[in-house]
C-alpha positions as CSV (number, residue, x, y, z in Angstrom):
1,M,102.7,115.2,118.0
2,T,103.3,118.9,118.1
3,A,105.1,120.7,120.8
4,P,103.1,122.8,123.2
5,I,102.6,126.5,122.2
6,K,102.3,129.4,124.8
7,R,99.4,131.9,124.1
8,S,98.1,134.8,126.6
9,V,94.5,134.4,127.6
10,V,92.5,136.5,130.3
11,V,91.1,134.2,132.8
12,A,88.3,135.9,135.1
13,G,90.0,139.5,134.2
14,H,93.6,138.4,134.4
15,Q,95.9,137.8,131.8
16,T,97.8,134.6,132.1
17,C,99.9,132.0,129.7
18,I,98.7,128.5,128.6
19,S,101.0,125.9,126.8
20,L,98.8,123.5,124.7
21,E,99.4,121.9,121.7
22,E,97.9,123.1,118.6
23,P,95.3,120.5,118.0
24,F,94.0,121.3,121.4
25,W,94.1,124.9,120.7
26,N,92.0,124.4,117.5
27,A,89.4,122.0,119.4
28,L,89.0,124.4,122.2
29,A,88.5,127.6,119.7
30,E,86.1,125.3,117.9
31,L,84.1,124.5,121.2
32,A,83.9,127.8,122.3
33,K,82.6,129.1,118.6
34,S,79.7,126.3,119.0
35,R,78.6,127.5,122.4
36,D,78.9,131.0,121.3
37,L,81.5,131.8,123.6
38,S,84.8,133.9,123.1
39,L,87.8,131.3,123.9
40,N,88.8,133.7,127.1
41,S,85.1,133.0,128.3
42,L,85.3,129.2,127.9
43,V,88.7,129.1,129.6
44,T,87.4,131.2,132.4
45,E,84.4,128.7,132.9
46,I,86.7,125.7,132.5
47,D,89.1,127.3,135.2
48,R,86.3,127.9,137.7
49,D,85.8,124.0,137.9
50,R,89.2,122.9,137.8
51,R,91.5,121.1,140.1
52,G,95.0,121.3,139.4
53,N,96.8,122.7,136.4
54,L,95.0,124.8,134.1
55,S,96.6,123.4,130.6
56,S,95.5,119.8,131.9
57,A,92.0,120.8,132.4
58,L,91.6,122.4,129.1
59,R,93.0,119.2,127.6
60,V,90.6,117.1,129.8
61,Y,87.9,119.3,128.9
62,V,88.5,119.1,125.0
63,L,88.7,115.3,125.5
64,K,85.5,115.0,127.4
65,S,83.9,117.0,125.0
66,L,84.8,115.2,121.8
67,Q,83.8,111.9,123.6
68,A,80.5,113.3,124.2
69,D,80.0,114.0,120.6
70,D,80.6,110.4,119.9
71,D,78.0,108.8,121.9
């Protein structure tokens, strides 16, 4: 397992840091690309609907998206 990497993103116009492992960053970037969104736009969208920690919400979003692809 890789260690979390801190990266800066802009969420709803505000810069913040998020820690995610490299596989989650890569999957999130691919999901944004597949939806023709910037990574910041996708993170902002996820942030609007989250309850709790943003990094956790991003991991859950990636997991649910990958599970939906398997159906």
